[in-house]
Structure formats: C-alpha cells, structure tokens
py3Dmol code that shows the C-alpha trace and the ligand (Angstrom):
import py3Dmol

protein = """\
ATOM      1  CA  MET A   1      26.092 -59.135 -31.499  1.00  0.00           C
ATOM      2  CA  ASN A   2      28.816 -61.143 -29.830  1.00  0.00           C
ATOM      3  CA  GLU A   3      31.910 -63.032 -30.829  1.00  0.00           C
ATOM      4  CA  THR A   4      30.021 -66.252 -31.305  1.00  0.00           C
ATOM      5  CA  GLU A   5      27.683 -64.542 -33.687  1.00  0.00           C
ATOM      6  CA  ALA A   6      30.562 -62.859 -35.510  1.00  0.00           C
ATOM      7  CA  ALA A   7      32.150 -66.244 -36.012  1.00  0.00           C
ATOM      8  CA  ARG A   8      28.894 -67.921 -37.082  1.00  0.00           C
ATOM      9  CA  PRO A   9      29.564 -69.593 -40.422  1.00  0.00           C
ATOM     10  CA  PRO A  10      27.259 -68.961 -43.390  1.00  0.00           C
ATOM     11  CA  PRO A  11      24.499 -71.532 -43.903  1.00  0.00           C
ATOM     12  CA  GLN A  12      24.988 -74.323 -46.390  1.00  0.00           C
ATOM     13  CA  GLY A  13      24.717 -73.098 -49.977  1.00  0.00           C
ATOM     14  CA  ALA A  14      25.707 -69.516 -49.122  1.00  0.00           C
ATOM     15  CA  ALA A  15      29.060 -67.966 -50.050  1.00  0.00           C
ATOM     16  CA  ALA A  16      31.587 -66.917 -47.394  1.00  0.00           C
ATOM     17  CA  ASP A  17      30.011 -63.431 -47.418  1.00  0.00           C
ATOM     18  CA  TRP A  18      26.568 -65.041 -46.836  1.00  0.00           C
ATOM     19  CA  THR A  19      25.238 -64.167 -50.307  1.00  0.00           C
ATOM     20  CA  ILE A  20      23.202 -66.646 -52.327  1.00  0.00           C
ATOM     21  CA  PRO A  21      21.909 -66.619 -55.907  1.00  0.00           C
ATOM     22  CA  GLN A  22      18.554 -64.834 -56.140  1.00  0.00           C
ATOM     23  CA  ASP A  23      17.261 -67.498 -58.584  1.00  0.00           C
ATOM     24  CA  TRP A  24      14.911 -65.023 -60.267  1.00  0.00           C
ATOM     25  CA  ALA A  25      13.686 -67.726 -62.675  1.00  0.00           C
ATOM     26  CA  GLY A  26      12.488 -69.737 -59.680  1.00  0.00           C
ATOM     27  CA  TYR A  27       9.823 -67.232 -58.566  1.00  0.00           C
ATOM     28  CA  LEU A  28       6.211 -68.324 -59.075  1.00  0.00           C
ATOM     29  CA  PRO A  29       3.693 -66.141 -60.965  1.00  0.00           C
ATOM     30  CA  ALA A  30       1.813 -65.608 -57.673  1.00  0.00           C
ATOM     31  CA  GLU A  31       4.999 -64.234 -56.100  1.00  0.00           C
ATOM     32  CA  HIS A  32       5.488 -61.718 -58.903  1.00  0.00           C
ATOM     33  CA  ALA A  33       1.794 -60.808 -58.618  1.00  0.00           C
ATOM     34  CA  MET A  34       2.261 -60.137 -54.905  1.00  0.00           C
ATOM     35  CA  TRP A  35       5.155 -57.761 -55.697  1.00  0.00           C
ATOM     36  CA  ASP A  36       3.032 -55.960 -58.311  1.00  0.00           C
ATOM     37  CA  ARG A  37       0.119 -55.660 -55.893  1.00  0.00           C
ATOM     38  CA  LEU A  38       2.300 -54.212 -53.116  1.00  0.00           C
ATOM     39  CA  PHE A  39       4.170 -51.954 -55.549  1.00  0.00           C
ATOM     40  CA  ARG A  40       0.913 -50.504 -56.901  1.00  0.00           C
ATOM     41  CA  ARG A  41      -0.591 -50.024 -53.466  1.00  0.00           C
ATOM     42  CA  GLN A  42       2.445 -48.155 -52.128  1.00  0.00           C
ATOM     43  CA  THR A  43       3.166 -45.990 -55.166  1.00  0.00           C
ATOM     44  CA  GLU A  44      -0.478 -44.859 -55.134  1.00  0.00           C
ATOM     45  CA  ILE A  45      -0.146 -43.316 -51.678  1.00  0.00           C
ATOM     46  CA  LEU A  46       3.517 -42.277 -51.575  1.00  0.00           C
ATOM     47  CA  GLY A  47       3.477 -39.620 -54.321  1.00  0.00           C
ATOM     48  CA  ASP A  48       3.033 -36.669 -51.968  1.00  0.00           C
ATOM     49  CA  ARG A  49       4.196 -38.463 -48.819  1.00  0.00           C
ATOM     50  CA  ALA A  50       7.663 -39.796 -49.617  1.00  0.00           C
ATOM     51  CA  VAL A  51      10.694 -37.565 -50.022  1.00  0.00           C
ATOM     52  CA  PRO A  52      11.152 -36.607 -53.721  1.00  0.00           C
ATOM     53  CA  ALA A  53      14.482 -38.515 -53.860  1.00  0.00           C
ATOM     54  CA  PHE A  54      12.621 -41.730 -53.038  1.00  0.00           C
ATOM     55  CA  MET A  55      10.090 -41.207 -55.825  1.00  0.00           C
ATOM     56  CA  THR A  56      12.911 -40.446 -58.277  1.00  0.00           C
ATOM     57  CA  GLY A  57      14.845 -43.503 -57.115  1.00  0.00           C
ATOM     58  CA  LEU A  58      11.856 -45.761 -57.765  1.00  0.00           C
ATOM     59  CA  ASP A  59      12.876 -45.615 -61.424  1.00  0.00           C
ATOM     60  CA  VAL A  60      15.724 -48.044 -60.743  1.00  0.00           C
ATOM     61  CA  LEU A  61      13.103 -50.661 -59.802  1.00  0.00           C
ATOM     62  CA  ARG A  62      11.255 -50.281 -63.083  1.00  0.00           C
ATOM     63  CA  ILE A  63      13.350 -52.705 -65.042  1.00  0.00           C
ATOM     64  CA  ALA A  64      12.705 -54.799 -68.117  1.00  0.00           C
ATOM     65  CA  LYS A  65      11.474 -57.953 -66.385  1.00  0.00           C
ATOM     66  CA  PRO A  66       8.045 -57.785 -64.720  1.00  0.00           C
ATOM     67  CA  GLY A  67       7.334 -58.443 -61.048  1.00  0.00           C
ATOM     68  CA  ILE A  68      10.068 -58.895 -58.453  1.00  0.00           C
ATOM     69  CA  PRO A  69      13.217 -57.139 -59.715  1.00  0.00           C
ATOM     70  CA  ASP A  70      16.049 -59.321 -60.978  1.00  0.00           C
ATOM     71  CA  PHE A  71      18.943 -58.309 -58.721  1.00  0.00           C
ATOM     72  CA  VAL A  72      21.481 -58.599 -61.560  1.00  0.00           C
ATOM     73  CA  GLU A  73      19.604 -56.129 -63.738  1.00  0.00           C
ATOM     74  CA  LEU A  74      18.734 -53.959 -60.732  1.00  0.00           C
ATOM     75  CA  SER A  75      22.388 -53.810 -59.654  1.00  0.00           C
ATOM     76  CA  ASP A  76      23.364 -52.872 -63.182  1.00  0.00           C
ATOM     77  CA  HIS A  77      21.026 -49.839 -63.073  1.00  0.00           C
ATOM     78  CA  LEU A  78      21.913 -48.886 -59.517  1.00  0.00           C
ATOM     79  CA  SER A  79      25.681 -49.204 -59.875  1.00  0.00           C
ATOM     80  CA  LYS A  80      25.629 -46.807 -62.812  1.00  0.00           C
ATOM     81  CA  ARG A  81      24.046 -44.182 -60.536  1.00  0.00           C
ATOM     82  CA  THR A  82      25.881 -44.600 -57.240  1.00  0.00           C
ATOM     83  CA  GLY A  83      28.117 -47.690 -57.366  1.00  0.00           C
ATOM     84  CA  TRP A  84      25.791 -49.771 -55.148  1.00  0.00           C
ATOM     85  CA  THR A  85      24.741 -53.355 -55.881  1.00  0.00           C
ATOM     86  CA  VAL A  86      22.055 -55.620 -54.415  1.00  0.00           C
ATOM     87  CA  LYS A  87      22.701 -59.253 -53.498  1.00  0.00           C
ATOM     88  CA  ALA A  88      20.451 -61.935 -52.022  1.00  0.00           C
ATOM     89  CA  VAL A  89      20.985 -63.481 -48.585  1.00  0.00           C
ATOM     90  CA  PRO A  90      19.109 -66.356 -46.933  1.00  0.00           C
ATOM     91  CA  GLY A  91      17.743 -64.231 -44.053  1.00  0.00           C
ATOM     92  CA  LEU A  92      19.076 -61.949 -41.356  1.00  0.00           C
ATOM     93  CA  VAL A  93      22.876 -61.967 -41.387  1.00  0.00           C
ATOM     94  CA  PRO A  94      25.318 -61.314 -38.516  1.00  0.00           C
ATOM     95  CA  ASP A  95      25.940 -57.614 -37.891  1.00  0.00           C
ATOM     96  CA  GLU A  96      29.556 -57.757 -38.980  1.00  0.00           C
ATOM     97  CA  VAL A  97      28.574 -59.298 -42.315  1.00  0.00           C
ATOM     98  CA  PHE A  98      25.868 -56.660 -42.814  1.00  0.00           C
ATOM     99  CA  PHE A  99      28.218 -53.772 -41.982  1.00  0.00           C
ATOM    100  CA  ARG A 100      30.974 -55.119 -44.236  1.00  0.00           C
ATOM    101  CA  HIS A 101      28.572 -55.280 -47.164  1.00  0.00           C
ATOM    102  CA  LEU A 102      27.361 -51.717 -46.534  1.00  0.00           C
ATOM    103  CA  ALA A 103      30.936 -50.467 -46.251  1.00  0.00           C
ATOM    104  CA  ASN A 104      31.539 -52.030 -49.695  1.00  0.00           C
ATOM    105  CA  ARG A 105      28.359 -50.447 -51.113  1.00  0.00           C
ATOM    106  CA  THR A 106      26.439 -53.723 -51.297  1.00  0.00           C
ATOM    107  CA  PHE A 107      22.921 -53.968 -49.928  1.00  0.00           C
ATOM    108  CA  VAL A 108      21.903 -57.488 -48.942  1.00  0.00           C
ATOM    109  CA  ALA A 109      18.243 -58.388 -49.377  1.00  0.00           C
ATOM    110  CA  GLY A 110      15.939 -61.277 -48.604  1.00  0.00           C
ATOM    111  CA  ARG A 111      14.758 -63.102 -51.735  1.00  0.00           C
ATOM    112  CA  PHE A 112      11.423 -64.448 -50.433  1.00  0.00           C
ATOM    113  CA  ILE A 113       8.173 -62.494 -50.662  1.00  0.00           C
ATOM    114  CA  ARG A 114       5.354 -62.400 -48.099  1.00  0.00           C
ATOM    115  CA  LYS A 115       2.289 -64.636 -48.424  1.00  0.00           C
ATOM    116  CA  PRO A 116      -1.207 -63.190 -49.043  1.00  0.00           C
ATOM    117  CA  GLY A 117      -2.086 -63.529 -45.337  1.00  0.00           C
ATOM    118  CA  GLN A 118       0.928 -61.386 -44.390  1.00  0.00           C
ATOM    119  CA  ILE A 119       0.282 -58.433 -46.671  1.00  0.00           C
ATOM    120  CA  ASP A 120       0.318 -55.907 -43.839  1.00  0.00           C
ATOM    121  CA  TYR A 121       2.753 -57.406 -41.374  1.00  0.00           C
ATOM    122  CA  LEU A 122       5.531 -59.934 -41.317  1.00  0.00           C
ATOM    123  CA  PRO A 123       8.216 -60.337 -38.695  1.00  0.00           C
ATOM    124  CA  GLU A 124      11.202 -60.745 -41.030  1.00  0.00           C
ATOM    125  CA  PRO A 125      12.071 -58.418 -43.908  1.00  0.00           C
ATOM    126  CA  ASP A 126      11.100 -59.823 -47.302  1.00  0.00           C
ATOM    127  CA  VAL A 127      12.168 -58.752 -50.781  1.00  0.00           C
ATOM    128  CA  PHE A 128       9.447 -56.099 -50.900  1.00  0.00           C
ATOM    129  CA  HIS A 129      10.637 -54.424 -47.709  1.00  0.00           C
ATOM    130  CA  ASP A 130      14.304 -54.770 -48.611  1.00  0.00           C
ATOM    131  CA  VAL A 131      14.137 -53.759 -52.265  1.00  0.00           C
ATOM    132  CA  PHE A 132      11.134 -51.421 -52.514  1.00  0.00           C
ATOM    133  CA  GLY A 133      11.877 -49.912 -49.105  1.00  0.00           C
ATOM    134  CA  HIS A 134      15.649 -49.520 -49.253  1.00  0.00           C
ATOM    135  CA  VAL A 135      16.895 -49.513 -52.834  1.00  0.00           C
ATOM    136  CA  PRO A 136      15.325 -46.305 -54.246  1.00  0.00           C
ATOM    137  CA  LEU A 137      17.316 -44.126 -51.826  1.00  0.00           C
ATOM    138  CA  LEU A 138      20.517 -46.004 -52.653  1.00  0.00           C
ATOM    139  CA  ALA A 139      20.145 -44.276 -56.027  1.00  0.00           C
ATOM    140  CA  ASP A 140      20.493 -40.914 -54.236  1.00  0.00           C
ATOM    141  CA  PRO A 141      24.203 -39.964 -54.087  1.00  0.00           C
ATOM    142  CA  VAL A 142      24.096 -38.432 -50.593  1.00  0.00           C
ATOM    143  CA  PHE A 143      22.005 -41.166 -48.997  1.00  0.00           C
ATOM    144  CA  ALA A 144      24.195 -43.755 -50.728  1.00  0.00           C
ATOM    145  CA  ASP A 145      27.252 -42.203 -49.040  1.00  0.00           C
ATOM    146  CA  PHE A 146      25.466 -42.169 -45.672  1.00  0.00           C
ATOM    147  CA  MET A 147      24.733 -45.896 -45.921  1.00  0.00           C
ATOM    148  CA  GLN A 148      28.387 -46.650 -46.631  1.00  0.00           C
ATOM    149  CA  ALA A 149      29.450 -44.405 -43.714  1.00  0.00           C
ATOM    150  CA  TYR A 150      27.006 -46.252 -41.457  1.00  0.00           C
ATOM    151  CA  GLY A 151      28.551 -49.597 -42.442  1.00  0.00           C
ATOM    152  CA  GLU A 152      32.045 -48.289 -41.717  1.00  0.00           C
ATOM    153  CA  GLY A 153      30.825 -46.876 -38.379  1.00  0.00           C
ATOM    154  CA  GLY A 154      29.253 -50.219 -37.568  1.00  0.00           C
ATOM    155  CA  LEU A 155      32.509 -52.085 -38.062  1.00  0.00           C
ATOM    156  CA  ARG A 156      34.284 -49.593 -35.760  1.00  0.00           C
ATOM    157  CA  SER A 157      31.524 -49.682 -33.128  1.00  0.00           C
ATOM    158  CA  MET A 158      31.975 -53.427 -32.684  1.00  0.00           C
ATOM    159  CA  GLU A 159      35.235 -52.655 -30.860  1.00  0.00           C
ATOM    160  CA  PHE A 160      33.294 -50.602 -28.311  1.00  0.00           C
ATOM    161  CA  GLY A 161      30.443 -53.004 -27.625  1.00  0.00           C
ATOM    162  CA  ALA A 162      28.142 -50.216 -28.789  1.00  0.00           C
ATOM    163  CA  LEU A 163      26.104 -51.983 -31.424  1.00  0.00           C
ATOM    164  CA  GLU A 164      22.792 -51.540 -29.652  1.00  0.00           C
ATOM    165  CA  ARG A 165      23.199 -47.772 -29.665  1.00  0.00           C
ATOM    166  CA  LEU A 166      24.338 -47.654 -33.273  1.00  0.00           C
ATOM    167  CA  ALA A 167      21.390 -49.857 -34.258  1.00  0.00           C
ATOM    168  CA  ARG A 168      19.101 -47.142 -32.874  1.00  0.00           C
ATOM    169  CA  LEU A 169      20.578 -44.662 -35.325  1.00  0.00           C
ATOM    170  CA  TYR A 170      19.757 -47.046 -38.196  1.00  0.00           C
ATOM    171  CA  TRP A 171      16.293 -47.743 -36.828  1.00  0.00           C
ATOM    172  CA  TYR A 172      15.256 -44.123 -36.406  1.00  0.00           C
ATOM    173  CA  THR A 173      16.729 -42.991 -39.747  1.00  0.00           C
ATOM    174  CA  VAL A 174      17.128 -45.702 -42.391  1.00  0.00           C
ATOM    175  CA  GLU A 175      14.084 -47.657 -41.216  1.00  0.00           C
ATOM    176  CA  PHE A 176      11.719 -45.106 -39.655  1.00  0.00           C
ATOM    177  CA  GLY A 177      13.033 -41.652 -40.510  1.00  0.00           C
ATOM    178  CA  LEU A 178      11.131 -38.534 -41.525  1.00  0.00           C
ATOM    179  CA  VAL A 179      12.699 -35.555 -43.282  1.00  0.00           C
ATOM    180  CA  ARG A 180      11.738 -31.894 -43.640  1.00  0.00           C
ATOM    181  CA  ASP A 181      10.659 -30.773 -47.086  1.00  0.00           C
ATOM    182  CA  GLY A 182      10.044 -27.054 -46.801  1.00  0.00           C
ATOM    183  CA  ALA A 183       7.231 -26.630 -44.276  1.00  0.00           C
ATOM    184  CA  ALA A 184       6.102 -30.245 -44.703  1.00  0.00           C
ATOM    185  CA  LEU A 185       7.392 -33.555 -43.373  1.00  0.00           C
ATOM    186  CA  LYS A 186       8.087 -36.421 -45.759  1.00  0.00           C
ATOM    187  CA  LEU A 187       8.764 -40.131 -45.348  1.00  0.00           C
ATOM    188  CA  TYR A 188      12.086 -41.750 -46.184  1.00  0.00           C
ATOM    189  CA  GLY A 189      12.497 -44.704 -43.776  1.00  0.00           C
ATOM    190  CA  ALA A 190      12.226 -48.100 -45.489  1.00  0.00           C
ATOM    191  CA  GLY A 191      10.086 -49.559 -42.700  1.00  0.00           C
ATOM    192  CA  ILE A 192       7.538 -46.804 -43.277  1.00  0.00           C
ATOM    193  CA  VAL A 193       7.487 -46.576 -47.064  1.00  0.00           C
ATOM    194  CA  SER A 194       7.114 -50.355 -47.417  1.00  0.00           C
ATOM    195  CA  SER A 195       4.129 -50.359 -44.985  1.00  0.00           C
ATOM    196  CA  HIS A 196       0.736 -49.104 -46.130  1.00  0.00           C
ATOM    197  CA  GLY A 197      -0.534 -48.463 -42.606  1.00  0.00           C
ATOM    198  CA  GLU A 198       2.588 -46.755 -41.291  1.00  0.00           C
ATOM    199  CA  SER A 199       2.912 -44.564 -44.417  1.00  0.00           C
ATOM    200  CA  ILE A 200      -0.299 -42.899 -43.232  1.00  0.00           C
ATOM    201  CA  PHE A 201       0.216 -43.178 -39.453  1.00  0.00           C
ATOM    202  CA  ALA A 202       3.721 -41.669 -39.413  1.00  0.00           C
ATOM    203  CA  LEU A 203       2.608 -38.429 -41.078  1.00  0.00           C
ATOM    204  CA  ASP A 204      -1.081 -38.015 -40.251  1.00  0.00           C
ATOM    205  CA  ASP A 205      -1.851 -39.661 -36.916  1.00  0.00           C
ATOM    206  CA  PRO A 206      -1.819 -37.482 -33.759  1.00  0.00           C
ATOM    207  CA  SER A 207      -0.530 -40.411 -31.652  1.00  0.00           C
ATOM    208  CA  PRO A 208       3.263 -40.430 -32.240  1.00  0.00           C
ATOM    209  CA  ASN A 209       5.788 -37.749 -31.289  1.00  0.00           C
ATOM    210  CA  ARG A 210       7.637 -36.062 -34.122  1.00  0.00           C
ATOM    211  CA  ILE A 211      10.903 -34.649 -32.837  1.00  0.00           C
ATOM    212  CA  SER A 212      13.864 -33.013 -34.606  1.00  0.00           C
ATOM    213  CA  PHE A 213      16.749 -35.423 -35.068  1.00  0.00           C
ATOM    214  CA  ASP A 214      19.567 -35.266 -32.544  1.00  0.00           C
ATOM    215  CA  LEU A 215      22.234 -37.947 -32.819  1.00  0.00           C
ATOM    216  CA  ARG A 216      22.897 -38.348 -29.075  1.00  0.00           C
ATOM    217  CA  ARG A 217      19.194 -38.328 -28.260  1.00  0.00           C
ATOM    218  CA  VAL A 218      18.434 -40.979 -30.880  1.00  0.00           C
ATOM    219  CA  MET A 219      21.197 -43.264 -29.626  1.00  0.00           C
ATOM    220  CA  ARG A 220      19.606 -43.229 -26.159  1.00  0.00           C
ATOM    221  CA  SER A 221      16.111 -44.042 -27.450  1.00  0.00           C
ATOM    222  CA  ARG A 222      14.740 -47.563 -27.292  1.00  0.00           C
ATOM    223  CA  TYR A 223      12.320 -48.621 -30.013  1.00  0.00           C
ATOM    224  CA  ARG A 224       9.432 -50.997 -30.675  1.00  0.00           C
ATOM    225  CA  ILE A 225       9.772 -53.714 -33.281  1.00  0.00           C
ATOM    226  CA  ASP A 226       6.190 -55.016 -32.982  1.00  0.00           C
ATOM    227  CA  ASP A 227       4.082 -51.895 -33.558  1.00  0.00           C
ATOM    228  CA  TYR A 228       4.079 -48.482 -35.201  1.00  0.00           C
ATOM    229  CA  GLN A 229       6.714 -46.188 -33.726  1.00  0.00           C
ATOM    230  CA  ARG A 230       5.855 -43.975 -30.752  1.00  0.00           C
ATOM    231  CA  THR A 231       8.350 -41.331 -31.810  1.00  0.00           C
ATOM    232  CA  TYR A 232       9.642 -40.372 -35.240  1.00  0.00           C
ATOM    233  CA  PHE A 233      12.805 -38.304 -35.563  1.00  0.00           C
ATOM    234  CA  VAL A 234      12.932 -35.705 -38.324  1.00  0.00           C
ATOM    235  CA  ILE A 235      16.188 -34.890 -40.115  1.00  0.00           C
ATOM    236  CA  ASP A 236      16.750 -31.574 -41.901  1.00  0.00           C
ATOM    237  CA  SER A 237      18.212 -33.217 -44.999  1.00  0.00           C
ATOM    238  CA  PHE A 238      20.272 -36.209 -46.117  1.00  0.00           C
ATOM    239  CA  GLU A 239      23.261 -33.861 -46.336  1.00  0.00           C
ATOM    240  CA  ASP A 240      22.869 -32.991 -42.657  1.00  0.00           C
ATOM    241  CA  LEU A 241      22.491 -36.664 -41.652  1.00  0.00           C
ATOM    242  CA  LEU A 242      25.637 -37.584 -43.587  1.00  0.00           C
ATOM    243  CA  ARG A 243      27.574 -34.641 -42.144  1.00  0.00           C
ATOM    244  CA  GLN A 244      26.605 -35.462 -38.547  1.00  0.00           C
ATOM    245  CA  THR A 245      27.543 -39.120 -39.068  1.00  0.00           C
ATOM    246  CA  LEU A 246      30.928 -38.295 -40.573  1.00  0.00           C
ATOM    247  CA  GLU A 247      31.794 -35.519 -38.106  1.00  0.00           C
ATOM    248  CA  THR A 248      30.871 -37.398 -34.937  1.00  0.00           C
ATOM    249  CA  ASP A 249      33.706 -39.054 -33.089  1.00  0.00           C
ATOM    250  CA  PHE A 250      31.788 -42.111 -31.942  1.00  0.00           C
ATOM    251  CA  ALA A 251      34.346 -43.464 -29.441  1.00  0.00           C
ATOM    252  CA  PRO A 252      33.917 -40.661 -26.847  1.00  0.00           C
ATOM    253  CA  LEU A 253      30.204 -40.526 -27.637  1.00  0.00           C
ATOM    254  CA  TYR A 254      29.779 -44.203 -26.745  1.00  0.00           C
ATOM    255  CA  ARG A 255      31.618 -43.618 -23.455  1.00  0.00           C
ATOM    256  CA  GLU A 256      29.453 -40.600 -22.701  1.00  0.00           C
ATOM    257  CA  LEU A 257      26.270 -42.529 -23.462  1.00  0.00           C
ATOM    258  CA  GLU A 258      27.217 -45.300 -21.059  1.00  0.00           C
ATOM    259  CA  ALA A 259      26.499 -42.800 -18.273  1.00  0.00           C
ATOM    260  CA  SER A 260      23.164 -41.692 -19.773  1.00  0.00           C
ATOM    261  CA  PRO A 261      20.026 -43.702 -19.060  1.00  0.00           C
ATOM    262  CA  ASP A 262      18.127 -45.172 -21.984  1.00  0.00           C
ATOM    263  CA  LEU A 263      14.833 -43.504 -22.872  1.00  0.00           C
ATOM    264  CA  ALA A 264      11.488 -45.232 -23.387  1.00  0.00           C
ATOM    265  CA  PRO A 265      10.170 -44.979 -26.962  1.00  0.00           C
ATOM    266  CA  GLU A 266       7.440 -42.451 -26.091  1.00  0.00           C
ATOM    267  CA  THR A 267       9.649 -40.137 -23.980  1.00  0.00           C
ATOM    268  CA  VAL A 268       9.656 -36.385 -24.622  1.00  0.00           C
ATOM    269  CA  LEU A 269      12.495 -34.384 -23.030  1.00  0.00           C
ATOM    270  CA  ASP A 270      12.529 -30.686 -22.135  1.00  0.00           C
ATOM    271  CA  THR A 271      15.501 -30.336 -24.457  1.00  0.00           C
ATOM    272  CA  ASP A 272      13.738 -31.902 -27.453  1.00  0.00           C
ATOM    273  CA  ARG A 273      12.867 -29.723 -30.410  1.00  0.00           C
ATOM    274  CA  ILE A 274       9.279 -30.907 -30.674  1.00  0.00           C
ATOM    275  CA  ILE A 275       7.475 -30.696 -33.985  1.00  0.00           C
ATOM    276  CA  HIS A 276       4.417 -32.545 -32.680  1.00  0.00           C
ATOM    277  CA  ARG A 277       3.860 -33.847 -29.157  1.00  0.00           C
ATOM    278  CA  GLY A 278       2.062 -37.156 -29.628  1.00  0.00           C
ATOM    279  CA  THR A 279      -1.148 -38.058 -27.825  1.00  0.00           C
ATOM    280  CA  GLN A 280       0.119 -41.691 -27.651  1.00  0.00           C
ATOM    281  CA  THR A 281      -3.479 -42.887 -27.959  1.00  0.00           C
ATOM    282  CA  HIS A 282      -2.390 -45.641 -30.347  1.00  0.00           C
ATOM    283  CA  ALA A 283       0.374 -46.704 -27.954  1.00  0.00           C
ATOM    284  CA  SER A 284      -1.997 -46.713 -24.947  1.00  0.00           C
ATOM    285  CA  ALA A 285      -4.534 -48.860 -26.823  1.00  0.00           C
ATOM    286  CA  ALA A 286      -1.750 -51.270 -27.805  1.00  0.00           C
ATOM    287  CA  ASP A 287      -0.524 -51.483 -24.196  1.00  0.00           C
ATOM    288  CA  GLU A 288      -4.026 -52.299 -22.925  1.00  0.00           C
ATOM    289  CA  SER A 289      -4.729 -55.038 -25.458  1.00  0.00           C
TER     290      SER A 289
END
"""
ligand_1 = """\
1
FE2
Fe 15.001 -52.700 -43.508
"""
view = py3Dmol.view(width=600, height=400)
view.addModel(protein, "pdb")
view.setStyle({"model": 0}, {"cartoon": {"style": "trace"}})
view.addModel(ligand_1, "xyz")
view.setStyle({"model": 1}, {"stick": {}})
view.zoomTo()
view.show()
C-alpha cells in the first residue's frame, strides 16, 4: 500500500467506493451449477470441522434464488442479523477502500466464479471464496464486530506504514484461523473453509504447526500465498480475538515490532504455546519440487 495506490481511481463503471452492480441476472446456468457443486462439496465435509457459528451462519446463504446468492437478498438477510451488507467489486481493491468498507460494515466481494479447471485453486478470490468463505461468520455478532474493528485498525495503521504487519493478523485469523472448541480445534478462516484440500489439511495433517494465537507473534510471521499454510494460529474464542484487537494500542506495538525480526512461516519459538509441532513434510516436498 502506498500513496499512489491510495489515490488510484476506481475502474470505469465502478462507483467512487469501487462497488459495481452484481448483475445476478447475468450469471450463466453453468456458473450457478459451479456454486452449487462447491457449496455441496464443502458443506459435506465442514459439519464437524468448522466452528458451530460458521455452520449456523450458512443459513444466510440459503436464500430464495438458487445458485450464486443475489447480494441484494443476501444483504437483506445479513443486515437483519448484524447490520452487515455485501457489495460486488471488480477485483482486489486498494487497502484503504477495503478498510473503509469494513469499518462501515460492508464486505466487498468478487462477482465472478471459478472455471471448472480451477475448482481447487485460483489465484484471485472469487464469489465462492468471498461469499461462502467470509459471509457466514459476518452473521455472528462477535465476529461481525471484530471485522469492523479490523477495518478501523487498518485505516489507523496506514499512518504508521504498518500495513504489512496488520495484513498478517487478517491472514492468520480471518483467512486461515483455527479456534478451540472444547478439547477440539475447529476451522473458521475463509481461506480454509472455502478450500476442500485445506479443510482437511489444516486439522488432520501432521505437517503444519498449530500454535496458540499471540497478537505480537502473528504480526511478525510471514505467510505463504501459494500453498497450504505451514503454521496455523489457534484463538481461544471470537470474544478473545475481539478483546485483544480492541485493547491493543497498535501505535507502540508497531514501533516495537520494527525492532523485531520477521519470522519464516514454519518457525517455532521457545515462547510459543505449541498445540502441535508440525513435521513440515508437506512444506519440504513443496520446497523440493
Ligand atoms: Fe478472503
């Protein structure tokens, strides 16, 4: 994120806040069928893997029209629960635009859906990742408040040039977070729950580390965008994540972190509260190929 990016104007056809019409009527039958296929595949395996709040929140996606949710109807359901709405954008938006939407309880989502050849991986988030992955938890009052707090924190962090560190908090929670559920671990990160392979890997595979969440530790931890994660951080609860985010004074924390070296994604520290020390066999195989 830099000033040039902040000043980048929206593309032609988008509003000043970068939103565009979803054009639900313009989706092809094959695109709705792709949504249904992905939806079925994920709900079949997530029942005892995802945090109960996610499974409850899936109800907001079950709306009158079949296939890809109509954002107008979806927003109507969601706003009655937590005041959040969902709007379409043409692709990735500048950080400031993204944060401002979150701070105003709007989640911006891609409108396109992946092609059959991309069912397991695509480089840019599509409507399945954005809506199936993110929206159910926006129906949870505590997680909904955390997302707004993150947006507000993001706007403040821009003054400190600390976006990279704040992005790590989002990555290791909103996208790839695990949460305790009694003695078990459950999935809640959108990047995991929208991925068939990672929904299994993140909980069952011996390869990745699973480490108790620590805000400072997470903000020092680099991450991989092109493979399954090498470390997952486990929060105690959404309440605890929200409390830590609201109670942390980020300005001194950013200054403190400037003096702390970044950590490689597979690092385990002596001070970590380790739930599972990963074998990193998946990571080693990926590095050799
Ligand atoms: Fe995402």
